[in-house]
C-alpha positions as CSV (number, residue, x, y, z in Angstrom):
1,M,-35.1,40.6,12.4
2,G,-37.6,39.2,9.8
3,D,-40.1,36.1,10.1
4,I,-37.7,33.8,8.4
5,A,-34.8,35.0,10.5
6,N,-36.7,34.2,13.4
7,W,-37.4,30.4,12.4
8,I,-33.8,30.1,11.3
9,W,-33.2,31.0,14.9
10,I,-35.4,28.7,16.8
11,V,-34.6,26.0,14.7
12,T,-30.8,26.4,15.2
13,G,-31.4,26.5,18.9
14,I,-33.4,23.9,18.8
15,A,-30.8,21.5,17.4
16,A,-28.2,23.4,19.6
17,F,-30.2,22.8,22.7
18,M,-30.7,18.7,21.4
19,G,-26.8,18.8,21.1
20,T,-26.2,20.3,24.6
21,A,-28.8,18.1,26.2
22,M,-27.0,15.0,24.4
23,G,-23.8,16.2,25.9
24,L,-24.6,16.6,29.3
25,A,-26.3,13.6,29.4
26,S,-23.5,11.9,28.4
27,L,-21.6,13.8,30.5
28,A,-23.6,13.0,34.0
29,V,-24.5,9.4,32.6
30,P,-21.8,7.9,30.2
31,R,-23.7,4.7,30.3
32,W,-26.2,6.7,28.7
33,G,-23.7,7.9,26.0
34,Q,-22.6,4.1,25.6
35,S,-26.1,3.1,24.7
36,V,-26.7,6.1,22.1
37,V,-23.5,5.3,20.2
38,R,-23.5,1.8,20.8
39,L,-19.8,1.2,21.9
40,G,-18.1,-0.1,25.0
41,P,-15.1,0.6,26.8
42,D,-12.4,-2.3,25.7
43,P,-12.1,-4.0,28.9
44,R,-8.2,-4.3,28.2
45,W,-7.4,-0.9,28.6
46,K,-8.5,1.7,31.6
47,G,-10.0,4.7,31.7
48,G,-12.4,4.0,29.0
49,W,-15.1,5.5,30.6
50,A,-13.6,8.9,30.8
51,E,-14.1,9.1,26.7
52,F,-17.8,8.7,27.2
53,R,-17.5,11.8,29.6
54,A,-14.7,13.9,27.4
55,S,-16.0,13.2,23.4
56,Y,-19.8,12.4,23.9
57,G,-20.0,14.2,27.2
58,G,-17.8,17.5,27.3
59,A,-17.0,18.2,23.9
60,L,-20.7,17.3,21.9
61,G,-22.3,19.5,25.2
62,L,-19.8,22.5,24.7
63,L,-19.9,22.5,20.7
64,H,-23.7,23.1,21.0
65,F,-23.3,25.7,24.2
66,A,-21.6,27.9,22.1
67,V,-24.2,28.1,19.1
68,L,-26.7,28.6,22.3
69,L,-24.6,31.2,23.5
70,T,-24.1,32.7,20.6
71,L,-27.5,33.1,20.0
72,A,-28.3,34.3,23.3
73,M,-25.7,37.0,22.5
74,S,-26.3,37.6,18.7
75,Y,-27.4,41.1,19.8
76,Q,-23.7,41.5,20.9
77,A,-21.7,39.2,18.9
78,G,-23.6,39.8,15.8
79,F,-24.8,37.3,13.0
80,G,-21.8,36.2,11.9
81,A,-20.9,35.1,15.0
82,V,-24.0,32.8,15.1
83,M,-23.3,31.7,11.7
84,G,-19.8,30.5,13.2
85,A,-20.4,28.6,15.8
86,S,-23.3,27.0,14.2
87,F,-21.9,26.3,10.8
88,A,-18.7,24.5,13.3
89,A,-21.7,22.4,15.0
90,A,-23.2,21.4,11.6
91,L,-19.9,19.8,10.2
92,Y,-19.6,17.8,13.0
93,W,-23.0,16.3,12.1
94,F,-22.2,16.4,8.8
95,G,-19.0,14.6,9.3
96,M,-20.7,11.7,11.5
97,A,-23.2,11.2,9.0
98,I,-20.7,11.0,6.0
99,G,-18.3,8.3,8.1
100,R,-21.8,6.7,9.2
101,A,-22.7,6.2,5.6
102,M,-19.5,4.9,4.5
103,S,-19.4,2.4,7.2
104,M,-22.5,1.4,6.1
105,I,-21.3,0.9,2.3
106,L,-17.6,0.2,3.1
107,D,-18.1,-1.8,6.3
108,G,-21.0,-4.4,5.4
109,E,-19.3,-7.5,6.9
110,E,-19.0,-6.0,10.1
111,D,-22.8,-5.8,10.3
112,T,-22.8,-1.8,9.4
113,R,-26.0,-2.0,7.7
114,T,-29.0,-1.5,10.0
115,S,-32.1,0.3,10.6
116,Y,-30.5,2.1,13.4
117,N,-27.4,3.1,11.3
118,A,-29.9,4.2,8.5
119,S,-32.1,6.3,11.2
120,A,-29.0,7.8,12.8
121,V,-27.7,8.8,9.4
122,G,-31.0,10.8,8.8
123,F,-30.9,12.1,13.0
124,E,-27.1,13.6,11.8
125,L,-28.5,15.2,8.3
126,V,-31.4,16.5,10.0
127,M,-29.1,18.3,13.1
128,G,-26.4,19.0,10.3
129,L,-29.1,21.0,8.1
130,A,-30.8,22.7,11.4
131,L,-27.5,23.7,12.6
132,A,-26.2,24.9,8.9
133,S,-29.6,26.6,8.1
134,P,-28.2,30.4,9.6
135,F,-25.0,29.9,7.2
136,I,-27.5,28.4,4.5
137,A,-29.9,31.2,4.7
138,H,-26.7,33.7,4.0
139,I,-25.6,32.4,1.1
140,G,-29.3,32.1,-0.2
141,G,-29.7,35.7,-0.1
């Protein structure tokens, strides 16, 4: 593997590790996940904490762990497996950035135009690009 490929693996691995860590933190401490996404369970409905553990915890964590696993097993699974897993995780982050940006544009009356949301769009784009780097490198030559 060349120097650029090594850097791509490192960037992808760091982003995948961060996503895994964020997911595990939300799985273990759903209040942490609540504080990050700035949402809370609706007191009218029971079971809201399970959603933080499930979607912001288990799903987020395991999606990114799949990327880490394919990176670790790339000698067996091959570059295509890494590219596929990391691209799926990248689309997750790009989808979040798109949704948040749309909300900032379309839902201004709901106080969505905040510096937090603007910086979150930036973070989501960086995570998406980092996780998409194997795919970008592949189409780039």
